C-alpha positions as CSV (number, residue, x, y, z in Angstrom):
1,X,106.0,105.0,79.6
2,X,106.4,101.4,79.5
3,X,106.2,99.5,82.6
4,X,107.1,95.9,83.2
5,X,105.2,93.5,85.0
6,X,106.5,93.2,88.7
7,X,107.0,89.7,90.3
8,X,105.9,90.1,93.9
9,X,107.9,87.7,96.2
10,X,106.2,85.9,99.0
11,X,107.8,88.0,101.9
12,X,106.7,91.2,100.2
13,X,103.3,89.7,99.5
14,X,102.9,88.7,103.4
15,X,103.7,92.4,104.1
16,X,101.7,93.9,101.9
17,X,98.4,91.9,103.0
18,X,99.4,92.8,106.5
19,X,99.5,96.6,105.7
20,X,96.0,96.3,103.7
21,X,94.8,94.2,107.0
22,X,95.9,97.2,109.2
23,X,94.3,99.7,107.0
24,X,90.9,97.8,106.8
25,X,90.9,98.0,110.5
26,X,92.2,101.4,111.1
27,X,90.0,102.9,108.6
28,X,86.9,101.1,109.8
29,X,86.8,100.1,105.9
30,X,84.7,97.3,104.5
31,X,87.3,96.3,101.8
32,X,90.7,97.2,100.6
33,X,92.3,96.4,97.3
34,X,95.8,96.8,95.8
35,X,96.0,96.8,92.0
36,X,98.5,97.3,89.6
37,X,98.0,100.1,86.8
38,X,97.4,97.4,84.3
39,X,94.2,96.4,86.2
40,X,95.4,93.1,87.9
41,X,94.4,92.6,91.5
42,X,97.4,92.3,93.7
43,X,96.0,91.6,97.1
44,X,92.9,92.5,99.2
45,X,91.6,92.6,102.9
46,X,88.0,92.6,103.8
47,X,84.8,90.8,102.7
48,X,85.0,90.6,99.1
49,X,82.5,88.1,98.7
50,X,80.0,90.1,96.9
51,X,82.4,91.8,94.7
52,X,83.6,90.9,91.5
53,X,87.2,91.7,92.1
54,X,88.4,91.2,88.7
55,X,86.0,94.0,87.3
56,X,86.8,96.1,89.9
57,X,90.3,96.1,89.7
58,X,90.1,96.6,86.1
59,X,87.7,99.3,86.2
60,X,89.6,100.9,88.9
61,X,92.6,101.1,86.4
62,X,90.7,102.6,83.8
63,X,89.3,105.0,86.0
64,X,92.8,106.2,86.8
65,X,93.9,106.2,83.2
66,X,91.0,108.4,82.5
67,X,91.6,110.6,85.0
68,X,95.4,111.0,84.0
69,X,93.9,112.1,80.5
70,X,91.9,114.9,82.1
71,X,94.9,115.8,84.3
72,X,97.0,116.1,81.1
73,X,94.3,118.3,79.4
74,X,94.6,120.4,82.5
75,X,98.4,120.6,82.5
76,X,98.5,118.3,85.7
77,X,100.9,115.1,85.7
78,X,98.0,113.1,87.3
79,X,95.5,113.2,90.0
80,X,96.8,110.7,92.4
81,X,93.6,110.7,94.6
82,X,90.1,110.1,93.7
83,X,87.1,109.9,95.9
84,X,83.5,108.5,94.9
85,X,80.7,109.1,97.0
86,X,77.7,106.9,96.8
87,X,74.6,106.5,98.7
88,X,75.9,103.7,100.7
89,X,79.5,103.2,100.0
90,X,82.1,105.2,99.0
91,X,85.4,104.7,97.3
92,X,89.0,106.4,98.0
93,X,91.4,105.6,95.3
94,X,95.0,106.5,95.4
95,X,98.2,105.9,93.3
96,X,101.0,104.7,95.3
97,X,104.7,104.8,94.2
98,X,103.6,105.7,90.6
99,X,103.1,102.0,90.3
100,X,99.9,100.6,92.2
101,X,96.4,101.8,93.1
102,X,95.1,101.6,96.6
103,X,91.2,101.1,96.7
104,X,89.5,101.5,100.0
105,X,85.6,101.0,99.9
106,X,84.0,102.4,103.1
107,X,80.6,103.2,104.5
108,X,79.2,105.7,107.1
109,X,80.8,103.9,109.8
110,X,83.8,105.8,108.6
111,X,84.9,109.3,107.2
112,X,86.7,110.4,104.3
113,X,88.9,112.1,106.9
114,X,89.9,108.9,108.7
115,X,90.4,107.1,105.4
116,X,92.7,109.8,104.0
117,X,94.7,109.8,107.3
118,X,95.2,105.8,107.3
119,X,95.6,105.9,103.4
120,X,98.8,108.2,103.5
121,X,100.4,106.0,106.2
122,X,99.9,102.8,104.5
123,X,101.0,104.4,101.2
124,X,104.3,105.2,102.6
125,X,104.5,101.7,103.9
126,X,103.2,100.0,100.6
127,X,105.8,102.4,98.5
128,X,108.8,101.2,100.5
129,X,107.7,97.5,99.7
130,X,107.0,98.5,95.8
131,X,110.5,99.8,95.7
132,X,111.6,96.5,97.3
133,X,110.0,94.6,94.7
134,X,111.4,96.8,91.6
135,X,114.8,96.4,93.0
136,X,114.6,92.8,93.8
137,X,113.1,92.4,90.3
138,X,116.0,94.3,88.8
139,X,118.3,92.1,90.4
140,X,116.5,89.0,89.3
141,X,116.5,89.9,85.7
142,X,120.2,90.5,85.9
143,X,121.0,86.7,87.1
144,X,118.8,85.5,84.2
145,X,120.5,83.9,81.1
146,X,119.4,84.9,78.0
147,X,116.6,82.5,76.7
148,X,118.3,79.9,74.4
149,X,121.8,80.7,75.9
150,X,122.8,77.2,75.8
151,X,122.5,76.6,72.2
152,X,125.3,77.1,69.9
153,X,125.8,77.8,66.3
154,X,126.7,74.2,66.1
155,X,123.6,73.0,67.5
156,X,121.5,75.2,65.0
157,X,123.6,73.8,62.1
158,X,122.8,70.3,63.2
159,X,119.1,71.0,63.6
160,X,118.7,72.5,60.0
161,X,120.6,69.4,58.5
């Protein structure tokens, strides 16, 4: 299935960042990221100073893709929620609207139960925004004129004379 890149407009971007900020607070997380399935960072909230966000976004998308392969081998469509537990930090990864990946990094100040609860609510809100972006992108594409639409056959003939 081919996905086209989404163009996020300022209004939707601001709302997305607001949701990530709220999730960060409500889940008592350290960092929250929103990544597209191609590995591009869309938005983040929290202290990202010590994190290579480009690598994290790319590796997260790769993780989802690899896990998708495992899911298909087992007859599943995909595993939409992943959890990795570390010594200091934990990562909760979930697919939102089958289009983007929500990553929550948290430590012992929070719990997987709290994170899952808060992610569920945030995912619904983000899913609505992503759908709005998809719809808005489709409308914009319909408005676009084809590339070189102003060039006529006569212009081409003049060019090659």
